[in-house]
C-alpha positions, 0 to 999 in steps of 0.5 A: 708368854704371860698372856698365853698363861692367863688366857690360853686355850683350855688352860685357865690359871687359878688364883686365890686372892685374899683382901680385907672384907671391905675391899672384897665387898665392892672395891676389888669385886667391881674391878676384877672384870677390868683385870679379866678384860685386859689379861684374859680369863682366869679362875679367881677366888676372891676372899674377904679375910681379917688378919691373920690368914692361913696362907698354906692351909688355904693355898692363898697366892696374894694377900693385901693387908693393912700393916705388915703382918707376915714376916715369914713371907715376902711382904712389900709396902705399897702405899700409905693411905689417909682417912677423909671426912666424906658425906653426901652433898645434901648435908654439906651445906650445914657445915661451918668452917672446919667444924663438923661437930654439929653434923651427924657422924658415922663411926667405924668400929674397926674391931680388935685388929683395927686399933691403929685406925683413926677415929673421929676423936683422933680427927677432932684432936688433930684439928684442934676442935672440941667436939663435945658429945658428938664423938659418942653419937651417931651411926656406927658400922663394923666395916669401912664399906658399910660406913661409906654406904651410910654416908652415900645415903645421906645419913652423916659424915664418915671417915673413909680411906681414900682407896675406898672413897676416891671413885665416889668423890670422882663421880659426885656421889660423895663430897669432902666437906672439909679439906683436913685429912688424917694419915693412916699409921700403917701402910697397905702391904702385899704378901706373896708366898714364895710358892706363888711368886714365880707363877706368871698369873700371880706376877700379872695380878700383883702389878695390876692390883698395885696399879689399881691401889695407887690410882685410887689413893692418888686420885685428884679428887682426894687432893694433896695431903 
């Protein structure tokens, strides 16, 4: 059985999971205990990697990516996320209507691989707002996780993916000061090499990971887009 494969006796299946760095630092690492509690012990190697990843050299079993990067391996689109302006409750009172230009903004520098991620400039253009110099000022971080931490510290408004900010919105650490969101241009994708696809532990982790991603992105705290 799958349960016996994952938890049976002295045999502990090994699983190498690769995800974007921000997902490894917090989002997925906080949830791994839930997988083990539900499915039994496994030797899981959790890697935070930028694309492209060396599947065969590192024997990676599962890779979650933003966008379809791996045509040479079976790849499945999971869901398309959006970014949401989020901030700590303490600074939300200064917001008038949909205009965030008067508040400190937290920027995420996605790097060369993240050129398709939306910026604050994109958000203001979509909202039909002229932000002036606001889009050039404020704190900047080179990871989604770090930008979210800065927002939770009350230092400004960040544009955060729903998958990362849903839990903090649910527990009140963050709030959405305005309703407008901006859909990401590419979906999250799951890639599993054929050498790994037939392993029971891979199949179980795949289903669990998809469920966790969908639960976050479909959180009622994010509302309808």
